[in-house]
N, C-alpha and C positions, 0 to 999 in steps of 0.2 A: 853572095853570102858564102862565108867560109865555115866549113864544118871540120872539126879536128878529132881524129881517133886517138884519144888520150886516156891511157890507163894509169891514173894517179889518184892519190887520196884527195878529198875535197879541197883541202887547203892549198894544194899544189895545182889542182885542176883549174881552179877559178882564176889563177894568174894568167891563163891563156886568153882570157877575155881582153886583157890589156888594161893599163891604167885608165885609159879614156874609153874603154869598151870598143876599141877600133881595131882589134886584132882578130882573134878567132871568135866568130859570132856564136857558135855552138860547139864548145868542147864536149864531145860525147860523154854522157853520164851513164855508165854501164851497171850501176848498182843493182838494178832489178834482175839482171842476169845472174849475178853471183850470190845474192843474199839468200840465207835460209828463208823458206816461205812460211814465215810466222808473222802474225799481225803486229806484235810488239816490235819485232826487228825491223819490219818495213816502215812502220810509223816513225821509229827513232831515226832511221836513215833519211826519210823524206824531210823530217823536221831539221835534221842537222844540215842537210844540203841547202834547204831554204835559208837557214840562218847564216850560212857562210857566203852566199852569193853577193857579189858587189851590188850596190844600189843601181838599178837600171838594167842589170844583166838579165838576159832571158834564159830561163831554165830549159832543160830537155830531159827526156827519159827514154831509154832503150830497153825493150822487153825481150828481144831476141836478135840473134845474128847468125852468120854462117859458121861461127866457131864454137857455138854452144848448143846443147840439146834444145830442141823445140820446147816452148812453154807447155804444150799439152803433154809432152813426155816428162817434163820436170815436175809438174804439179798435178797432172791428171786432167781429164777433159772438163770436169765440173769446175775445178779451180781455175782452169784456163779462161773461163768466162769471167770470173772475178778479176783475174789479171788484166784482161782486156778492158774491163770497166775502170780499173785503177789507172791504166795507161792513158785512157782517153778522157779522164776527168781530173788528173793532176794538173797543176799549173805548168805551162811550158809546151814545147813542141814534142809530140809523141812520135817515136820511130817504131814501126811495126815491121817485122821480118815477113817476107812474102810467105803466104800459106798459113800464117798464124791467124789471119782473119777468117779462115774457114775451119780452123782446128786441126790442121795437119800435124802429124806426129812423126817421130823419128822412124826410119825404115831400116830393118836389118839388111845389111849388105853382104851377100855371099862373097867369099874370098876372091873368086874369079872376076868380080865386078868392082873391086876396090880401086879407087882413083887417088885418094888423098895420100901425099908423100909420107907423112908420119906413119900411117897405117901400113903402107907398102914397105917402108924401111924397118918396121917393127911388127911383122905379121903376128907374132905371138901376143902382142898387146893391141891388136887392131880395135878391139871393142872399147879399150880405154882411151886410146889416142886418136882414133879415126874420127873425122868430121863429115864423112860422106852421109851418114844417116839423116842429118838435118839439111842436106843439100839436094835432095831428090826433086824431080820435075814438079812444077806447079800443076795442081789438079783442077783442070778447067771444066771437064765434063765426063760423061760415062763412056765415051768412045775409047778405042784402043789408045794406049799411051796417055790416057787422061786428057786427050785433046792438046797435049803439049807439042806433039810433033805428029807427022803423018803415020797412019797405020803401016806396018811393015818396016818402019825405021826403028833401029834400036837406040834409045836414048843413052846418054853417057852413064846414067845411074838408073837402077830399077825404079819403077813406079810403085807406090804403096799398094798393098793388096786390097785395101778398102776404098780405092779411088772411085769406085762406082757409086758409093754412098756419100763420100766426103769429097765434094767438088763444088765449084761455083754454080754450075747450072742447077744441080739438085737443091742446093741451099737457097738459091734465089726463089724457089717455089715453096720454101718452108718458112712460115712467119716466126718460128721459134728457133731457127738455126743460129749457129755462131755468126754467120755472115749477116743475118738479119739484125742480130744484136750489135754487131760492129757498125752497121749502117745507121741504126737508130741512135747510137751514141755519137757518131760523127755528125749526123744531121742536127742533133740537139746542141752539140758543141758549136757548130757553125751559126746556129740561130741565136744562141744565148751568150752575150758578152761576158757574163759572169763566169762561164765555163771556158770561153775562148781566151780571154785576156784578164780575167778578174783575179782577185787576191785569193790566198790560201791560208786557212787556219785549221790546225788539227784540233780534235775534240778529245778530252780525256777519255781514255778507253772505257766505253760503256759496258763492256763485258769481255770475258775471255775470248780470244780468237777474233775480236772485232776491231777494225780500224775505221774511224770515222773522221770526216773533215768537212769544212764549209768552204765553198767557193762563192765569192761575192763581187758585185760590181759597184761602181760609184753611184749608180741610180737606186741603190738599195735592194736590187734583186739578189736573192741568195738561194743556193742549192746545197743540200746536205747529202753527202755521199756516205753510205754505210756498207761496209764490206765484211762478210763473214768468211774468215780463213779456215774455218773448221766445218765439221759435218753435223754438228748439233744445232738444233733450233734455239734461238734466244728471244726472250721478251725483254725489250730494252726501254729504259726510261731516259729519254732525251729531251725532257721538258726544259732543261737549262738552255737549250738552243731555240726553242719555240714551242708553240702549242699545237699547231696544225700544219699539215703539208699535203702535197699531192705527189704520189709516185709517178714519175715521168717514164722511167725505164727500170725494169728489173732484169737481172741476168737470165732468168728463165723465160723472159719475153711473154709472161703469162699473168702479170698483175699490174694494174695501173689504178689510179684513183686516190681518194682522200684517205689520210691516215692521221691518227692522234699520236703525237710524239711521246707522250707519257707512257704509252703502251704499244710500242712498235714491235710487231712480230718479224723476225728475220730468220728465214729458213736456213738449214744447213747448206753450205756452198753457195750462198746467195749474196748478191750485191744489189743495192737499190740507189737510184738517184731521185731525191725528193726536192721538189720546189717548195721552199718555205713560204707559208702564207701568213702566219701570225705567230 
């Protein structure tokens, strides 16, 4: 498989698939990294990208990388959960930057620890041009150096101050952690063809700050994804999509069970994946 790091508008990017889809299999789609984090903006971008893809081309989405601030620092920890749900329920291959699955954030780098050439060459603009904050060691556990390297060894960049509470080992024991959410979504995606390889159709915005879409498979299985990009609660009427459903995963990892789509409560900073029943 060939992946291409292509920074181009959609119309130019899709040309890299090749006329017969035999060139670049996944020209990276970086829109989620650069877009303003607003529901209507993201929905418009997703719909436009889906519309321009050549027939048979496989989409992809990138939420973070080593050149941009981490998603938790860009949108905050609560919305980072919404972003992870978006990434793992859109059609196509999701690309997650290491550490985003546990909610790592940018780390302030003291001048004496700066490694990134742009920041070294322009020290007066280090905070603006430096990329070290999003490149710090992966946080595996609560031991010195977050388990990334042996105690007494100085890693190339400082470890985040909160590594003892934000790390893989701690979050594996917390059923409501970001890592637990990430795993629940990936397991659901693997299990359900509608989410793994099914179609995508956006839903007319049911409320301000809300992005909703349906993933469907050929056997009639359908999932409704509803994401609240804002902090206010909404009561939504989604009866045009169906009458009833079952919440499979919520970003808070604290609610499951039957729901009536004509009166769906969506809390602030919450996303839900609903299996449509009728």
